[in-house]
C-alpha positions in Angstrom: -5.9 -91.9 140.5 -6.7 -88.0 139.9 -9.8 -87.1 141.5 -12.0 -83.9 140.2 -13.3 -82.7 143.3 -16.5 -79.5 143.9 -13.8 -76.4 145.1 -17.2 -74.8 147.1 -18.3 -77.4 148.3 -15.2 -81.1 148.6 -17.6 -83.0 147.1 -15.7 -85.4 144.4 -17.6 -86.0 141.5 -15.6 -87.5 139.3 -12.0 -89.3 138.3 -9.9 -89.4 135.3 -11.3 -93.1 135.1 -13.9 -91.5 133.1 -12.2 -89.5 129.6 -14.3 -85.9 128.9 -13.9 -83.3 126.0 -13.4 -79.8 127.4 -15.9 -77.6 125.5 -17.0 -74.4 125.4 -13.9 -72.3 126.4 -13.2 -75.2 128.6 -15.3 -74.2 131.0 -17.4 -77.3 130.3 -16.3 -80.6 131.1 -18.5 -83.1 128.3 -18.0 -86.8 130.4 -19.8 -89.9 128.4 -19.9 -92.6 130.9 -18.6 -96.2 129.7 -20.4 -98.8 129.0 -20.3 -103.0 129.9 -23.0 -106.1 130.1 -24.6 -105.9 133.3 -23.1 -109.7 133.2 -19.9 -108.4 133.3 -19.8 -106.0 136.1 -22.1 -108.8 138.2 -18.1 -110.5 137.9 -16.2 -107.9 138.4 -18.8 -106.9 141.5 -18.6 -110.7 142.1 -14.2 -111.4 142.3 -14.7 -108.0 144.6 -17.9 -109.4 147.2 -17.3 -113.0 146.5 -21.2 -112.5 145.6 -23.2 -114.6 142.2 -25.9 -112.5 140.9 -27.4 -113.8 137.6 -28.1 -110.9 134.8 -29.7 -110.1 131.3 -26.7 -109.3 128.6 -28.1 -105.7 129.1 -25.0 -102.8 128.2 -25.7 -100.5 131.6 -23.6 -97.4 132.4 -21.1 -97.6 135.0 -22.8 -95.9 136.6 -21.2 -92.2 137.2 -24.1 -90.7 139.8 -24.2 -93.3 141.8 -20.8 -93.4 142.1 -20.1 -90.5 143.3 -23.2 -90.2 145.3 -24.6 -87.4 143.3 -28.3 -85.6 144.5 -30.5 -86.1 142.2 -32.6 -82.3 142.0 -34.7 -80.3 140.0 -35.1 -76.4 138.5 -37.8 -74.7 136.9 -36.2 -72.9 134.0 -36.0 -69.8 135.6 -35.1 -71.1 138.9 -31.8 -72.4 137.0 -30.8 -69.6 135.4 -31.5 -67.6 138.3 -29.6 -70.5 139.5 -27.1 -70.5 137.0 -26.7 -66.8 137.4 -25.5 -67.5 140.9 -23.0 -69.4 140.2 -21.0 -67.4 137.8 -20.6 -64.8 140.8 -19.2 -68.1 142.9 -16.6 -68.4 139.8 -16.1 -64.9 139.8 -14.8 -64.1 142.9 -13.0 -67.8 143.3 -10.9 -66.8 140.4 -10.3 -63.2 141.3 -9.4 -65.3 145.0 -6.8 -67.4 143.1 -5.2 -64.8 140.9 -6.4 -66.7 137.5 -8.0 -63.2 136.3 -7.3 -64.2 132.5 -9.8 -67.1 132.8 -12.4 -65.1 133.2 -13.7 -64.0 130.7 -13.6 -67.3 128.2 -15.4 -68.2 131.2 -18.3 -66.1 131.1 -18.3 -66.8 127.4 -18.1 -70.0 127.4 -20.4 -70.4 130.2 -22.6 -67.9 127.6 -23.0 -70.1 125.2 -23.3 -74.0 127.6 -26.0 -72.8 128.5 -28.0 -70.9 125.0 -26.7 -74.3 124.1 -29.1 -76.3 126.8 -31.6 -74.7 126.9 -33.0 -75.5 124.2 -33.6 -78.7 125.6 -34.1 -77.7 129.0 -37.3 -80.6 129.1 -34.5 -83.3 128.9 -31.8 -82.6 131.9 -31.5 -84.4 135.2 -29.7 -82.0 137.3 -27.7 -83.8 140.3 -25.7 -82.0 143.5 -22.3 -83.6 145.1 -23.0 -86.4 147.6 -23.4 -83.3 150.6 -26.5 -81.7 149.1 -24.5 -78.6 149.2 -26.3 -76.2 147.0 -23.7 -73.5 147.2 -21.7 -76.2 145.0 -22.0 -76.7 141.3 -24.8 -77.9 139.3 -23.9 -81.8 137.6 -26.0 -82.3 134.7 -27.2 -85.1 132.4 -29.4 -86.0 130.0 -29.5 -88.6 127.4 -27.7 -88.9 124.4 -29.9 -91.2 121.2 -28.6 -92.5 118.5 -25.9 -95.3 117.5 -24.7 -95.5 121.1 -27.5 -94.4 123.0 -26.2 -93.3 127.0 -26.1 -90.2 129.7 -23.8 -87.3 128.8 -22.5 -85.5 131.8 -21.4 -82.3 132.0 -19.5 -81.1 134.3 -18.0 -77.5 135.1 -14.2 -77.3 134.5 -13.7 -73.7 137.0 -15.3 -74.8 139.8 -13.6 -78.2 140.0 -9.7 -78.7 141.1 -7.4 -81.9 140.7 -7.3 -84.1 143.6 -5.0 -87.8 144.2 -7.2 -90.0 144.6 
């Protein structure tokens, strides 16, 4: 299994177990966690732990935010914009240090497009840090997607992650 590790903190924030789509010039990894019934999750847990619980037959997320121990945080819009600006500089430095200069312009453009896209629904967003709580790491963003198949959607910054074997 491949994990995605925050370049700045070392936190594992997801794995290839979660399908993702690259968007905004490959800057953003959009993850729509899978769902299972509460009962199916309890059966799986009982097989692993021997504990058999009783549950309702409702659909629940696979709990990506719990699996990787995300720490909830909050921002005002101004704080968020300041943090994103600082994050863009950290990524620029990272891309320069790794010799990946050709990635900087697509990153800048994609990040700007993504920020414009999410600012309109800022009040609906949830923000997380990785499990270390280190504020120098990438911000993880989520919101609830409604429609025929409602579920949370998570956004990770691809240029701030590196693949590692788990």
